[in-house]
C-alpha positions in Angstrom: -14.4 53.7 54.0 -16.8 54.6 56.7 -13.9 55.4 59.1 -12.3 57.8 56.6 -15.6 59.4 55.8 -16.4 59.8 59.5 -13.1 61.4 60.3 -13.3 63.8 57.3 -16.8 64.8 58.3 -15.7 65.5 61.9 -12.6 67.5 60.7 -14.7 69.6 58.3 -17.4 70.2 60.9 -14.9 71.4 63.6 -13.1 73.6 61.0 -16.4 75.2 60.0 -17.5 75.7 63.6 -14.1 77.3 64.5 -14.1 79.6 61.5 -17.6 80.9 61.9 -17.6 81.1 65.7 -14.4 83.0 65.4 -15.9 85.4 62.9 -19.0 85.9 65.0 -16.9 86.6 68.2 -14.7 89.0 66.3 -17.5 90.9 64.6 -20.1 90.6 67.4 -23.6 89.4 67.1 -25.1 92.9 66.8 -22.5 94.3 64.3 -24.9 93.8 61.4 -27.6 96.3 62.0 -28.1 97.0 58.3 -27.4 93.5 57.0 -28.9 90.7 59.2 -28.5 88.2 56.4 -24.8 87.7 57.2 -25.6 86.8 60.8 -28.4 84.4 59.8 -26.1 82.8 57.2 -23.3 82.3 59.8 -25.7 80.8 62.3 -27.1 78.4 59.6 -23.5 77.4 58.7 -22.8 76.7 62.4 -25.9 74.5 62.7 -25.1 72.5 59.6 -21.5 72.1 60.8 -22.8 70.6 64.0 -24.9 68.3 61.8 -21.8 67.3 59.9 -19.9 66.5 63.1 -22.8 64.5 64.5 -23.0 62.5 61.2 -19.3 61.8 61.4 -19.5 60.5 64.9 -22.5 58.3 64.0 -20.5 57.0 61.0 -17.6 56.0 63.3 -20.0 54.3 65.7 -21.8 52.4 63.0 -25.2 53.8 64.2 -27.9 55.8 62.5 -26.7 55.3 58.9 -29.5 57.5 57.5 -28.2 60.5 59.5 -24.6 59.7 58.4 -25.7 59.5 54.7 -27.8 62.6 54.9 -25.0 64.7 56.5 -22.5 63.5 53.9 -24.8 64.5 51.1 -25.3 67.9 52.7 -21.5 68.2 53.2 -20.7 67.7 49.5 -21.7 71.2 48.2 -19.8 72.8 51.1 -16.7 70.9 50.2 -17.0 71.7 46.5 -17.4 75.4 47.4 -14.3 75.2 49.6 -12.2 73.6 46.9 -13.4 76.2 44.4 -12.1 78.9 46.8 -8.8 77.2 47.2 -8.2 76.5 43.5 -10.0 79.2 41.5 -10.5 78.2 37.9 -11.5 80.4 35.1 -14.5 78.7 33.3 -14.1 80.8 30.2 -11.5 78.6 28.4 -12.8 75.2 29.8 -15.5 73.2 28.3 -17.4 72.5 31.5 -21.1 71.8 31.2 -23.5 74.5 32.3 -25.0 72.4 35.1 -21.6 72.0 36.7 -20.7 75.7 36.5 -23.8 76.9 38.3 -23.0 75.2 41.7 -19.4 76.2 41.5 
């Protein structure tokens, strides 16, 4: 289980780094004069993606279990958000509890 979790964390971290670094190199660091929140958000996502990749490597090496566990818990909302973007669901007709709809 730890091997699968480590590999998935590394794959997601590399995917996120590639996506957001590509976005920043395409748009440029100073393209957001009026909206600096987008740049800050992208930099935060890159830092957390590095944290996910590091946690995956530690998970594969069987070292620093606390960092591995913390990075996997932080990865969970990002993966839920990605799955929601891949498979958009209308919550109007479904009986999903309110505390589940808010994060999605």
